[in-house]
Structure formats: C-alpha cells, structure tokens
C-alpha positions as CSV (number, residue, x, y, z in Angstrom):
1,M,55.8,138.6,87.5
2,M,58.2,137.4,84.7
3,S,62.2,138.3,85.5
4,E,62.8,141.8,84.6
5,A,65.7,140.4,82.5
6,A,63.4,137.9,80.5
7,L,61.3,140.7,79.6
8,R,64.2,142.8,78.4
9,T,66.4,141.7,75.5
10,A,68.7,143.9,73.5
11,E,67.5,142.8,70.1
12,P,64.1,140.7,69.3
13,V,64.5,137.2,69.2
14,A,62.7,135.5,66.3
15,P,60.6,132.1,67.3
16,V,62.2,130.5,64.6
17,E,65.9,130.9,62.8
18,R,66.9,129.3,59.7
19,L,70.7,128.4,59.9
20,R,72.1,126.3,56.0
21,T,74.0,122.9,56.8
22,D,76.0,121.0,54.4
23,F,77.0,117.5,55.4
24,D,76.8,114.1,53.7
25,L,73.9,111.6,54.6
26,H,74.7,107.8,54.7
27,Y,72.4,105.1,54.3
28,A,73.6,101.9,56.2
29,W,72.1,99.2,54.2
30,S,74.5,96.3,56.4
31,Y,72.2,95.5,59.4
32,E,74.9,93.4,61.0
33,A,76.2,95.5,64.1
34,A,79.9,95.3,63.6
35,R,81.0,96.9,67.1
36,L,79.4,95.4,70.2
37,E,80.6,97.9,72.4
38,L,78.0,100.4,70.5
39,T,75.3,97.5,70.4
40,N,75.7,97.4,74.4
41,L,75.3,101.1,74.6
42,Y,72.1,101.3,72.4
43,E,70.4,98.5,74.8
44,K,71.4,100.8,77.9
45,A,69.6,103.4,76.4
46,K,66.7,101.9,75.6
47,R,66.7,100.4,79.1
48,E,67.0,103.7,80.6
49,Q,64.4,105.8,78.8
50,W,62.2,107.6,81.3
51,N,58.9,109.7,80.6
52,A,59.2,113.6,81.9
53,T,55.7,113.9,82.6
54,D,55.3,111.1,85.5
55,H,59.0,110.8,86.5
56,L,59.1,114.0,88.0
57,A,57.4,115.7,91.0
58,W,55.9,118.9,89.0
59,S,53.5,119.9,91.7
60,T,56.6,120.8,93.6
61,S,56.3,124.5,95.1
62,V,59.3,126.2,94.3
63,D,60.6,129.6,95.3
64,P,62.3,131.3,92.7
65,E,64.1,133.9,95.1
66,A,65.2,131.1,97.7
67,E,68.8,130.1,98.2
68,I,67.9,126.9,95.9
69,M,71.6,126.8,94.8
70,P,74.5,128.1,97.7
71,D,75.0,132.2,97.3
72,F,78.6,131.1,97.2
73,Q,78.2,129.7,93.6
74,I,77.3,132.9,92.2
75,P,80.5,134.3,91.1
76,V,80.3,138.1,92.8
77,Y,80.2,135.9,96.0
78,G,82.5,137.5,98.6
79,T,83.5,140.7,96.2
80,H,83.1,144.1,96.8
81,I,80.0,144.2,94.5
82,W,78.5,141.5,96.9
83,A,78.9,143.4,99.7
84,K,77.3,146.1,98.7
85,L,73.9,144.2,98.0
86,T,70.7,144.8,100.0
87,P,68.5,141.8,100.6
88,A,66.2,142.6,98.2
89,D,69.4,142.7,95.5
90,I,70.3,139.3,96.8
91,R,67.0,137.7,96.1
92,K,66.5,139.3,92.3
93,L,70.5,137.9,91.8
94,R,69.5,134.5,92.9
95,R,66.5,134.5,91.1
96,E,68.3,136.1,87.7
97,S,70.9,133.7,87.8
98,L,69.1,130.5,88.3
99,A,67.1,131.2,85.2
100,W,70.0,132.3,83.4
101,T,71.7,129.4,83.7
102,L,68.8,126.9,83.3
103,S,68.0,129.2,80.8
104,Q,71.5,128.2,78.8
105,F,71.3,124.6,79.8
106,L,68.0,124.8,77.6
107,H,69.5,126.9,74.6
108,G,72.5,124.1,74.9
109,E,69.9,121.0,74.9
110,Q,68.3,122.3,71.8
111,G,71.9,122.5,70.3
112,A,72.3,119.0,71.3
113,L,68.8,117.8,69.7
114,L,69.8,119.0,66.6
115,A,73.3,118.1,66.5
116,T,72.2,114.2,67.1
117,A,69.7,114.4,64.7
118,Q,72.7,115.4,62.1
119,I,74.9,112.2,63.9
120,V,71.9,109.9,62.8
121,D,72.1,110.8,59.3
122,A,75.8,111.3,58.5
123,T,76.9,108.1,60.9
124,P,78.0,105.1,58.1
125,S,77.2,102.6,60.7
126,I,73.9,100.9,61.5
127,E,75.0,100.4,65.3
128,A,75.7,104.0,65.6
129,K,72.5,105.2,64.0
130,L,70.8,103.0,66.4
131,Y,72.2,104.8,69.2
132,G,72.0,108.2,67.9
133,A,68.2,107.6,67.3
134,T,68.0,107.1,71.8
135,Q,70.1,110.3,72.0
136,V,67.7,112.3,69.8
137,M,64.9,111.0,72.2
138,D,67.2,112.2,75.3
139,E,67.7,115.4,73.7
140,A,63.8,116.1,73.3
141,R,63.0,115.3,77.0
142,H,65.7,117.5,78.0
143,V,64.9,120.4,76.1
144,E,61.2,119.3,77.3
145,V,62.0,119.7,81.1
146,Y,64.4,122.7,81.3
147,A,61.4,124.4,79.5
148,R,59.1,123.5,81.6
149,Y,60.8,124.1,84.7
150,L,61.7,127.5,83.3
151,R,57.8,127.8,82.3
152,E,56.7,126.9,85.5
153,K,58.7,127.4,88.5
154,L,60.9,130.2,87.5
155,V,58.1,132.0,85.2
156,G,61.0,133.5,83.0
157,S,64.0,132.7,80.9
158,Y,67.0,134.6,79.1
159,P,67.5,134.2,75.5
160,V,70.7,132.4,74.3
161,N,73.8,133.9,75.0
162,R,76.4,134.8,72.3
163,H,79.3,132.5,73.5
164,L,77.0,129.6,73.5
165,K,75.0,130.5,70.2
166,A,78.5,130.7,68.3
167,L,79.4,127.6,69.7
168,L,76.4,125.8,68.8
169,D,76.3,127.3,65.1
170,Q,79.8,126.2,64.9
171,I,78.8,122.7,66.1
172,L,75.7,122.5,63.6
173,T,77.1,124.0,60.7
174,D,80.7,121.9,60.6
175,S,79.7,118.7,61.8
176,R,76.9,119.2,85.0
177,Y,77.8,118.8,89.0
178,M,74.6,120.9,90.0
179,H,72.7,118.3,91.6
180,K,75.5,117.5,94.3
181,L,74.9,121.4,95.4
182,C,71.0,122.3,94.7
183,S,68.9,122.2,97.2
184,E,65.5,122.2,95.4
185,P,64.2,118.7,95.3
186,L,62.3,119.0,91.9
187,L,65.6,120.6,90.1
188,V,67.9,118.1,91.9
189,E,65.8,115.1,90.5
190,L,65.5,116.7,86.9
191,T,69.2,117.5,87.1
192,H,70.0,113.8,88.2
193,A,68.1,112.3,85.6
194,V,69.8,114.4,82.8
195,M,73.0,113.7,83.9
196,R,72.2,110.1,83.8
197,D,71.8,110.2,79.9
198,E,74.3,112.9,79.3
199,S,77.0,110.2,81.0
200,R,75.8,107.8,77.8
201,H,76.0,110.3,75.3
202,V,79.5,111.1,76.3
203,A,80.4,107.5,76.5
204,F,78.9,107.3,72.6
205,G,81.1,110.2,71.6
206,V,84.7,109.0,72.9
207,L,83.6,105.5,71.1
208,A,82.7,106.7,67.8
209,L,86.1,108.7,67.5
210,V,88.2,106.3,68.7
211,N,90.9,105.9,65.4
212,H,88.3,108.2,63.3
213,F,91.0,110.8,62.7
214,D,93.8,108.1,61.8
215,G,95.0,108.7,58.3
216,F,93.8,112.1,58.1
217,T,96.1,114.9,56.1
218,A,97.8,117.6,57.5
219,A,95.1,119.9,56.6
220,E,92.5,118.2,57.9
221,R,93.9,117.7,61.0
222,R,94.5,121.2,61.4
223,E,91.0,122.3,60.7
224,R,89.9,119.9,63.5
225,E,92.8,121.0,65.5
226,E,91.0,124.7,65.3
227,F,87.8,124.2,65.8
228,L,88.6,122.0,69.2
229,Y,90.4,125.3,70.2
230,E,87.5,127.4,69.4
231,G,85.3,125.2,71.3
232,C,86.8,125.1,74.3
233,R,87.3,129.0,74.4
234,L,83.7,129.3,73.4
235,M,82.6,126.9,76.4
236,R,85.3,128.7,78.9
237,D,83.3,132.0,78.0
238,R,79.9,130.8,77.7
239,L,78.8,130.9,81.4
240,L,80.0,134.4,82.3
241,M,76.4,135.4,82.7
242,E,76.5,138.8,81.3
243,D,73.1,139.5,80.7
244,V,72.5,138.9,84.5
245,W,75.1,141.7,85.4
246,E,73.3,144.0,83.1
247,A,69.9,143.2,84.6
248,M,71.7,144.1,87.8
249,G,72.7,147.6,86.4
250,W,76.3,146.6,86.8
251,P,79.2,147.7,85.0
252,V,79.3,144.6,82.7
253,P,83.2,144.6,81.5
254,E,84.6,144.8,85.0
255,V,82.1,142.0,86.6
256,R,83.2,139.8,83.6
257,Q,86.3,140.1,84.7
258,I,85.8,139.3,88.0
259,V,83.8,136.1,87.2
260,L,86.6,135.1,85.0
261,E,89.0,135.3,87.8
262,S,87.0,133.8,90.4
263,A,87.5,130.8,92.3
264,Q,83.7,129.5,91.5
265,M,85.1,129.8,87.3
266,K,88.0,128.5,87.9
267,E,86.4,125.4,90.1
268,F,83.6,125.1,87.0
269,R,86.3,124.9,84.4
270,K,88.0,122.4,86.4
271,M,85.0,119.9,86.8
272,L,84.5,120.7,82.7
273,F,87.9,120.3,81.0
274,S,89.2,117.5,83.8
275,K,86.5,115.5,81.3
276,I,87.1,117.0,78.1
277,V,91.3,117.3,77.6
278,P,92.0,113.6,78.8
279,N,89.4,112.5,76.0
280,V,90.7,114.7,73.5
281,K,94.4,113.1,74.3
282,R,92.9,109.6,73.7
283,L,91.7,110.3,70.4
284,G,95.5,111.9,69.1
285,L,94.2,115.2,69.0
286,L,96.0,116.6,71.9
287,T,99.0,117.7,69.3
288,P,102.0,120.0,70.1
289,W,99.6,123.3,68.1
290,V,96.7,122.1,70.5
291,R,99.2,122.1,73.4
292,E,100.0,125.4,73.4
293,R,96.2,126.5,72.7
294,F,95.2,124.7,75.6
295,A,98.2,126.3,77.9
296,E,96.7,129.8,77.1
297,L,92.9,129.3,78.1
298,D,94.8,127.4,81.4
299,I,93.1,124.0,81.1
300,L,96.4,122.2,79.8
301,Q,97.1,120.4,83.3
302,F,94.1,118.3,82.9
303,E,95.8,115.9,80.5
304,H,96.3,113.3,82.9
305,E,93.2,113.0,84.3
306,A,91.1,109.7,83.8
307,P,89.6,109.9,80.0
308,S,85.9,108.3,79.8
309,A,84.9,104.7,79.8
C-alpha cells in the first residue's frame, strides 16, 4: 500500500512545471583543450559510467518498515516524542522517514540534471562542455535509480519540500554519508554508486570556478555572496522533514525546532558544511560579509577543513 503521506499533499502537484530561465549560451569553436585537469576528469568520467539496469540487484527484497537506517538517525530519536511511540508508530516513522529522505534525493537529482544541462550550454570552454555532458548522464542515472527504488521498494514518494524547491529554483534561474549506516544492501550499493559520481562533480565545480571571481566588481561579488548565503541557509533547512511530522500527526513547529537542534542534524550540518565552507574559502568568497552570515548559520568553524581536490 502506498504510504499515507505519499497520498496526502497540501496542494496537488502538477506533473510538469514551467520555469523561465535566462542565461547566455556559448559556442566553443576552438576544440583544443586548454585545461589538462578538466580533460583528465572527462576521461575518468567516461571510464566510470555504469548502467543502473544491470549494475544493481533490483531483485533484492526490501521491508520498508525495517530498521534500514539506524533509528538513532531519525531526529526525534531519544526525545519525549520518541518515548511515546508504539512499535507500530516506529515502523510507520521508519517508512515515512526513508521515503521522504529518498524523495528529496530524487528531486535534488532532477535539479542537478537540469542545472548540468545548462552548464553544457553556458560554459565557454570545450573541455568543460565535454565533462558537463558526462555529468548530465550521471544525473539522469541518479534520477532513474532513486525513482525506481521509491516506486518498487517503498511504493510511494513525497513531493519536493519547500526549502529544496526554493534552492533549486534559485540555482536554475540564476545560474551523501548514508552508505556507511544503511543495512539494506540494494540501497547501500545504489548510494555508493551515486557517491562515486558525485565526487567527480564536486571536483569539476571547484576546478571550473578557480579564478572565476577575479576581476568582479563590488556589486557582482555581493550578488554572489548573497546567493551563497541563501543557498547555504536553504541547504541547512532542507532536511527538517516537516512533511513526515505532519504525516505522524505531530505539532510541526515544535518538532521542527527539536530537529533543528538535534544531534543528528548537527552532525549532518558538520558533514555537509565541512565540505562546502573550505571550498568557498578556496574560491575567494569567504569575505567579511559571508563570514558574518556563516557565523549566524553556525558553520564558520568549518573554514579550516581541507577543500576538495
């Protein structure tokens, strides 16, 4: 049976949404690659392509109410809310939490698919276009595997949450540690395969943006700073699981605050921003204005972590 939350949405979601975008398209009439590191990344991306249809064991049986992820990873674990749950409540919460989390991964991957398709158009260098094309294929594959897992193994999904939707809209118009804890073998391998792709994507982003902001005017730099701050704020809030708390019949504002301050979300923010903040610093965007905003988000302490290669 489809999860109750998958059947219950505040507003009907249209199957197709139109979003107007505005960015320059660049032809690259010189086909000589000028940046060896991007050419090498393109070669690596070609070697590491995989076919989700036969690479993953889709015949694996999955119990969506089992402890696929450790219960302590659910943000209300150990609180007064958790203490009142019956065994049936816990099984439902496991199912809804996993369905919600994977649904947001799915929606995020579609956003990445659209964004990387824009990169192929917008970037002026041929080596970046070639690598960008492999990333489009990667993101398409990620959409495929998460959609199939939700459809065949969890039998239901959640709509995109408002924080993630705002982040994706902002990216498209302006322009993942689970495998260590999961006990379900298909999801472990699926996540591990996706993460191998994503490690290349982070490297591409850093390499492509090195020296990009040199020569920006004060106004142009402030626009990027504001975009960066808003994006980080939305990333912090995008996994608060408000739809799940509503599905469980709990007071959303109270649970949201508990989740925001929970040890689980603090650990998530550490793992996320310990990668983002040092890369922001490496790219020269950790300005005094950004430092103040990162301090407000309680993520400035990650500036001394190692940036991506």
